[in-house]
ROSE-4610 file (N, C-alpha, C; in Angstrom, 1 decimal, always signed):
// ROSE-4610
residu = [M/M/M/S/S/S/T/T/T/G/G/G/Q/Q/Q/I/I/I/G/G/G/A/A/A/E/E/E/Q/Q/Q/A/A/A/Y/Y/Y/A/A/A/E/E/E/A/A/A/A/A/A/E/E/E/Q/Q/Q/L/L/L/P/P/P/L/L/L/R/R/R/A/A/A/E/E/E/R/R/R/R/R/R/D/D/D/Q/Q/Q/W/W/W/S/S/S/D/D/D/R/R/R/A/A/A/V/V/V/F/F/F/W/W/W/T/T/T/A/A/A/V/V/V/R/R/R/Y/Y/Y/G/G/G/V/V/V/S/S/S/E/E/E/V/V/V/H/H/H/P/P/P/G/G/G/A/A/A/W/W/W/P/P/P/V/V/V/A/A/A/A/A/A/A/A/A/R/R/R/W/W/W/S/S/S/R/R/R/L/L/L/W/W/W/E/E/E/V/V/V/A/A/A/R/R/R/R/R/R/E/E/E/H/H/H/L/L/L/P/P/P/P/P/P/I/I/I/P/P/P/G/G/G/I/I/I/P/P/P/E/E/E/V/V/V/E/E/E/N/N/N/M/M/M/P/P/P/A/A/A/T/T/T/A/A/A/S/S/S/V/V/V/A/A/A/E/E/E/R/R/R/G/G/G/I/I/I/A/A/A/S/S/S/V/V/V/R/R/R/A/A/A/I/I/I/V/V/V/G/G/G/K/K/K/R/R/R/R/R/R]
num = [1/1/1/2/2/2/3/3/3/4/4/4/5/5/5/6/6/6/7/7/7/8/8/8/9/9/9/10/10/10/11/11/11/12/12/12/13/13/13/14/14/14/15/15/15/16/16/16/17/17/17/18/18/18/19/19/19/20/20/20/21/21/21/22/22/22/23/23/23/24/24/24/25/25/25/26/26/26/27/27/27/28/28/28/29/29/29/30/30/30/31/31/31/32/32/32/33/33/33/34/34/34/35/35/35/36/36/36/37/37/37/38/38/38/39/39/39/40/40/40/41/41/41/42/42/42/43/43/43/44/44/44/45/45/45/46/46/46/47/47/47/48/48/48/49/49/49/50/50/50/51/51/51/52/52/52/53/53/53/54/54/54/55/55/55/56/56/56/57/57/57/58/58/58/59/59/59/60/60/60/61/61/61/62/62/62/63/63/63/64/64/64/65/65/65/66/66/66/67/67/67/68/68/68/69/69/69/70/70/70/71/71/71/72/72/72/73/73/73/74/74/74/75/75/75/76/76/76/77/77/77/78/78/78/79/79/79/80/80/80/81/81/81/82/82/82/83/83/83/84/84/84/85/85/85/86/86/86/87/87/87/88/88/88/89/89/89/90/90/90/91/91/91/92/92/92/93/93/93/94/94/94/95/95/95/96/96/96/97/97/97/98/98/98/99/99/99/100/100/100/101/101/101/102/102/102/103/103/103/104/104/104]
x = [-1.7/-2.1/-3.5/-4.3/-5.7/-6.3/-6.8/-7.4/-8.8/-9.4/-10.7/-11.0/-9.9/-10.1/-9.7/-9.3/-8.9/-9.7/-10.1/-10.9/-10.0/-10.6/-9.8/-9.1/-9.8/-9.3/-8.1/-8.3/-7.2/-6.0/-6.2/-5.1/-4.4/-5.1/-4.5/-3.6/-4.1/-3.4/-2.1/-2.2/-1.0/+0.0/-0.5/+0.5/+1.2/+0.4/+1.0/+2.0/+1.9/+2.8/+4.0/+3.8/+4.9/+5.8/+5.2/+6.0/+7.2/+7.1/+8.4/+9.5/+9.1/+10.0/+10.7/+10.1/+10.6/+12.1/+12.5/+13.8/+14.9/+14.5/+15.4/+15.1/+14.3/+13.9/+13.3/+12.6/+11.9/+10.4/+9.9/+8.5/+8.0/+6.8/+6.2/+4.7/+4.3/+2.9/+2.0/+0.8/-0.1/-0.6/-0.5/-1.0/-0.4/-0.2/+0.3/-0.6/-1.9/-2.8/-2.6/-2.2/-2.0/-0.8/+0.3/+1.5/+1.1/+0.5/+0.3/-0.8/-1.7/-2.6/-1.9/-1.0/-0.2/+0.7/+1.2/+2.0/+1.1/+0.0/-1.0/-1.5/-1.7/-2.2/-1.1/+0.1/+1.2/+1.9/+3.0/+3.6/+3.9/+4.2/+4.4/+3.2/+2.0/+0.7/+0.0/+0.6/+0.0/+0.6/-0.3/+0.1/-0.8/-0.2/-1.0/-2.0/-3.2/-4.3/-5.0/-4.6/-5.2/-6.3/-6.8/-7.8/-9.1/-9.6/-10.8/-10.6/-9.4/-9.1/-8.9/-8.3/-7.9/-9.0/-10.0/-10.9/-11.5/-12.1/-12.7/-11.8/-10.7/-9.7/-9.0/-8.6/-8.0/-8.9/-10.2/-11.2/-11.4/-11.4/-11.6/-10.4/-9.2/-7.9/-7.9/-8.3/-8.3/-9.2/-10.4/-11.3/-10.7/-10.0/-9.4/-8.3/-7.4/-6.2/-6.7/-7.7/-8.2/-8.6/-9.0/-9.5/-8.4/-7.2/-6.2/-5.2/-4.5/-3.3/-2.1/-1.6/-0.5/+0.9/+1.8/+3.2/+3.7/+4.8/+5.4/+5.8/+5.9/+6.4/+7.9/+8.5/+9.9/+10.7/+11.8/+12.7/+12.3/+11.1/+10.6/+10.4/+11.2/+11.0/+9.6/+8.9/+7.6/+7.5/+8.5/+8.5/+8.3/+8.9/+8.8/+7.3/+6.6/+5.2/+4.2/+4.6/+3.7/+3.6/+2.5/+2.3/+3.2/+4.0/+4.9/+4.2/+3.3/+2.6/+2.8/+2.7/+2.9/+1.8/+0.6/-0.4/-0.1/+0.4/+0.8/+1.9/+2.9/+4.0/+3.5/+2.6/+2.1/+1.3/+0.5/-0.2/+0.8/+1.9/+2.9/+3.6/+3.9/+4.6/+3.6/+2.4/+1.4/+1.2/+1.2/+1.1/+2.3/+3.5/+4.7/+4.7/+4.3/+4.2/+3.2/+2.1/+1.1/+1.6/+2.4/+3.0/+4.0/+4.9/+5.9/+5.3/+4.3/+3.6/+3.0/+2.6/+2.0/+3.0/+4.3/+5.3/+5.9/+5.6/+6.1/+5.4]
y = [-7.4/-6.0/-5.8/-5.3/-5.1/-3.9/-3.0/-1.8/-2.1/-3.2/-3.5/-3.7/-3.9/-4.2/-3.0/-1.9/-0.7/+0.5/+1.3/+2.5/+3.7/+4.8/+6.0/+6.5/+6.4/+6.9/+6.0/+4.7/+3.8/+4.0/+4.3/+4.6/+5.8/+6.8/+8.1/+7.8/+7.1/+6.8/+6.0/+5.0/+4.3/+5.2/+6.1/+7.1/+7.9/+8.4/+9.3/+8.5/+7.2/+6.4/+6.0/+5.7/+5.2/+6.3/+7.5/+8.5/+8.9/+9.1/+9.5/+8.4/+7.1/+6.0/+5.9/+6.7/+6.6/+7.0/+8.0/+8.6/+7.5/+6.6/+5.6/+4.2/+4.3/+3.1/+2.0/+2.4/+1.4/+1.3/+2.1/+2.1/+0.8/+0.4/-0.8/-0.4/-0.6/-0.2/-1.4/-1.3/-2.4/-2.4/-1.2/-1.1/+0.0/-0.1/+1.0/+2.2/+2.0/+3.1/+4.0/+3.4/+4.3/+5.2/+4.7/+5.5/+6.6/+6.2/+7.2/+8.2/+7.8/+8.8/+9.9/+9.4/+10.3/+11.2/+10.7/+11.5/+12.6/+12.2/+13.2/+14.2/+13.7/+14.7/+15.7/+15.2/+16.0/+15.4/+14.8/+14.0/+14.9/+16.2/+17.1/+17.5/+17.2/+17.6/+16.5/+15.3/+14.2/+14.1/+14.3/+14.3/+13.5/+12.8/+12.0/+12.9/+12.4/+13.1/+14.2/+14.4/+15.5/+15.0/+13.8/+13.2/+14.1/+14.7/+15.6/+16.7/+17.3/+18.3/+17.7/+16.5/+15.9/+15.1/+14.7/+13.7/+13.9/+15.0/+15.2/+15.1/+15.8/+15.8/+14.4/+13.8/+12.5/+11.5/+11.5/+10.5/+10.6/+11.8/+11.9/+11.3/+11.6/+11.1/+9.5/+9.1/+7.6/+6.9/+7.4/+6.7/+6.5/+7.6/+7.5/+6.5/+6.5/+5.7/+4.2/+3.9/+2.5/+1.9/+2.7/+2.2/+2.1/+2.8/+2.9/+1.7/+1.5/+0.6/+1.5/+1.3/+2.3/+1.7/+2.5/+2.0/+1.5/+0.7/+0.3/+1.5/+1.2/+2.2/+2.3/+3.5/+3.7/+3.2/+2.5/+2.1/+0.9/+0.3/-0.8/-2.0/-3.0/-4.2/-4.8/-5.2/-5.7/-6.9/-7.7/-8.9/-8.6/-7.5/-7.1/-6.7/-6.3/-5.9/-7.0/-8.2/-9.3/-10.1/-10.7/-11.5/-12.8/-13.1/-14.2/-15.4/-16.0/-17.2/-18.3/-19.5/-20.7/-20.8/-20.4/-20.5/-19.5/-18.4/-17.5/-18.1/-18.7/-19.3/-20.5/-21.3/-22.4/-22.0/-20.9/-20.4/-19.9/-19.3/-18.8/-19.9/-20.9/-22.1/-22.8/-23.0/-23.6/-22.8/-21.5/-20.6/-20.8/-20.8/-21.0/-22.4/-23.4/-24.8/-24.8/-24.1/-24.1/-23.4/-22.3/-21.7/-22.6/-23.2/-24.0/-25.3/-25.8/-27.0/-26.7/-25.5/-25.2/-25.1/-24.9/-24.8/-26.1/-27.2/-28.5/-29.1]
z = [-0.8/-0.6/-1.1/-0.3/-0.7/+0.0/-0.8/-0.2/+0.3/-0.1/+0.3/+1.7/+2.5/+3.9/+4.8/+4.2/+5.0/+4.5/+5.5/+5.2/+5.1/+4.6/+4.4/+5.7/+6.8/+8.1/+8.5/+8.4/+8.7/+7.8/+6.5/+5.6/+6.0/+6.4/+6.8/+8.1/+9.0/+10.2/+9.9/+8.9/+8.5/+7.9/+7.0/+6.4/+7.4/+8.4/+9.4/+10.2/+10.3/+11.1/+10.2/+8.9/+8.1/+7.5/+7.2/+6.5/+7.3/+8.6/+9.3/+9.3/+9.0/+9.0/+7.6/+6.6/+5.2/+5.1/+5.8/+5.7/+6.0/+7.0/+7.4/+6.7/+5.7/+5.0/+5.8/+6.9/+7.8/+7.5/+6.5/+6.3/+5.6/+6.0/+5.5/+5.3/+4.0/+3.6/+3.4/+3.8/+3.6/+2.2/+1.5/+0.1/-0.6/-1.9/-2.7/-2.6/-2.5/-2.5/-1.3/-0.1/+1.0/+0.8/+0.3/+0.0/-1.1/-2.2/-3.3/-2.9/-2.0/-1.5/-0.7/+0.1/+1.0/+0.1/-1.0/-1.9/-2.5/-3.0/-3.6/-2.6/-1.4/-0.4/+0.0/+0.0/+0.4/+1.7/+1.5/+2.6/+3.8/+3.6/+4.7/+5.4/+4.8/+5.4/+6.2/+6.2/+6.9/+8.3/+9.3/+10.7/+11.6/+12.5/+13.5/+14.2/+14.3/+15.0/+14.2/+12.9/+12.1/+11.2/+11.4/+10.6/+10.4/+11.5/+11.3/+10.2/+10.2/+9.2/+7.8/+7.8/+6.5/+5.9/+6.6/+6.2/+4.8/+4.5/+3.2/+2.0/+2.1/+1.0/+0.8/+2.0/+1.9/+1.4/+1.8/+1.4/-0.1/-0.7/-2.2/-2.9/-2.4/-3.0/-2.8/-1.7/-1.4/-2.3/-2.5/-3.4/-4.8/-5.3/-6.6/-6.6/-5.7/-5.6/-5.5/-4.8/-4.6/-6.0/-6.9/-8.2/-9.3/-9.0/-10.0/-9.9/-11.0/-11.0/-10.7/-9.6/-9.1/-9.3/-9.5/-9.6/-8.3/-8.3/-7.0/-6.1/-4.9/-3.9/-4.1/-4.4/-4.6/-3.4/-3.7/-2.6/-1.8/-2.1/-1.3/-2.3/-2.2/-3.0/-2.8/-3.9/-3.8/-2.9/-2.8/-2.0/-0.6/-0.1/+1.3/+1.6/+0.7/+0.9/+0.8/+0.4/+0.2/+1.5/+1.8/+2.9/+2.8/+3.9/+3.9/+4.5/+3.8/+4.4/+3.5/+4.0/+3.2/+2.1/+2.4/+1.3/+0.2/+0.4/-0.6/-1.5/-0.8/-1.5/-2.3/-1.8/-2.5/-3.7/-3.6/-4.8/-5.9/-5.4/-6.4/-7.1/-6.4/-7.0/-7.9/-7.6/-8.5/-9.7/-9.6/-10.8/-11.7/-11.2/-12.0/-12.6/-11.9/-12.5/-13.6/-13.5/-14.5/-15.8/-15.6/-16.8/-17.4/-16.6/-17.2/-17.9/-17.3/-17.8/-19.2/-19.4/-20.7/-21.8/-21.5/-22.5/-22.9/-22.3/-22.7/-23.9]
């Protein structure tokens, strides 16, 4: 998850797409900052195609959220939000081995 690769407008579009899926637990977020910006903005106020009206306020909230250490998204296991690639898995295994190796 990295907010460095997504802009405020893209984050708003993602929120407008994912929020309706939340009731059915089908939502998938690219980053915690997208979800928490939507919460702070007001989930009932995020609508597809409303970016011109939302831009100034959303952008301010987005900039704050990008810099914060945010809590996990409620109801979504962190594992589901992580990229499922071999390189990510290999780095994780190497990290665990390094920790275990220090304890011997």
